[in-house]
C-alpha positions as CSV (number, residue, x, y, z in Angstrom):
1,M,-19.4,24.5,-61.0
2,N,-22.4,24.9,-58.7
3,S,-24.2,22.0,-60.5
4,Y,-21.1,19.8,-59.9
5,I,-21.2,20.4,-56.2
6,I,-24.9,19.6,-56.0
7,H,-24.5,16.4,-57.9
8,F,-21.4,15.4,-55.8
9,A,-23.3,16.0,-52.6
10,T,-26.3,14.1,-53.8
11,Y,-24.4,11.0,-54.8
12,T,-22.2,11.1,-51.7
13,L,-25.3,11.3,-49.4
14,A,-26.9,8.5,-51.4
15,M,-23.9,6.2,-51.0
16,I,-23.6,7.0,-47.3
17,G,-27.3,6.1,-46.9
18,F,-26.9,2.9,-48.9
19,I,-23.9,1.8,-46.7
20,V,-25.8,2.6,-43.5
21,I,-28.8,0.6,-44.6
22,A,-26.6,-2.3,-45.8
23,V,-24.8,-2.4,-42.4
24,Y,-28.1,-2.3,-40.5
25,I,-29.5,-5.2,-42.5
26,Y,-26.3,-7.2,-42.2
27,K,-26.3,-6.8,-38.4
28,K,-29.9,-7.6,-38.1
29,T,-29.7,-10.8,-40.1
30,M,-26.4,-12.0,-38.6
31,Y,-27.7,-11.8,-35.0
32,T,-31.2,-13.1,-35.4
33,G,-30.8,-15.2,-38.5
34,A,-28.5,-17.8,-37.0
35,A,-30.2,-18.0,-33.7
36,Q,-33.8,-18.3,-34.8
37,G,-33.6,-21.7,-36.4
38,D,-31.1,-23.2,-34.0
39,K,-32.2,-23.9,-30.4
40,N,-28.7,-25.3,-29.4
41,Y,-26.9,-22.0,-28.7
42,L,-25.3,-20.5,-25.6
43,K,-27.1,-17.9,-23.6
44,I,-26.0,-16.1,-20.4
45,E,-29.0,-16.4,-18.1
46,N,-27.4,-14.6,-15.1
47,A,-24.1,-13.1,-14.1
48,L,-22.7,-12.1,-10.7
49,R,-19.6,-10.0,-10.5
50,L,-17.6,-10.9,-7.5
51,S,-14.7,-8.5,-8.0
52,A,-13.1,-6.5,-10.8
53,S,-11.8,-9.6,-12.6
54,K,-14.0,-12.4,-11.2
55,T,-17.5,-13.3,-12.4
56,V,-19.8,-16.2,-11.9
57,Y,-22.2,-17.1,-14.8
58,V,-25.2,-19.3,-15.2
59,L,-25.1,-20.4,-18.9
60,K,-27.8,-22.2,-20.8
61,A,-26.6,-24.5,-23.6
62,G,-29.6,-25.9,-25.4
63,S,-31.7,-27.4,-22.5
64,E,-28.9,-27.7,-20.0
65,K,-27.6,-25.1,-17.5
66,F,-24.1,-24.7,-16.1
67,L,-22.5,-22.7,-13.4
68,I,-19.2,-21.2,-14.7
69,A,-16.6,-19.1,-12.9
70,A,-14.4,-16.8,-14.9
71,D,-11.5,-14.4,-14.2
72,S,-8.9,-12.7,-16.3
73,S,-6.8,-15.8,-16.9
74,N,-9.1,-18.9,-16.2
75,T,-12.5,-20.3,-16.8
76,T,-13.8,-23.1,-14.5
77,L,-17.0,-25.3,-14.7
78,L,-18.3,-25.3,-11.1
79,A,-21.5,-27.4,-11.6
80,K,-24.1,-28.7,-14.0
81,L,-27.5,-27.4,-12.8
82,N,-30.7,-29.3,-12.9
83,E,-34.3,-28.1,-12.8
84,N,-34.3,-27.8,-9.0
85,N,-31.3,-25.3,-9.0
């Protein structure tokens, strides 16, 4: 009986460790794997919270920048920014 408990605990800890390592590798490759080769992705460069539900964002899409306003029910493009802005 004692041997059974030791084997069960060993295999259970091994499976938990395997699952943790698999999830870690999955998260690492999903986040950086897609973004490394592709330079045309969205990135939030700056954000300013105006109130509890209203925020202004500066987004970078590829080589272009945009000023976006967002609240709980609406998203609005305010301006396309150039290098001077």
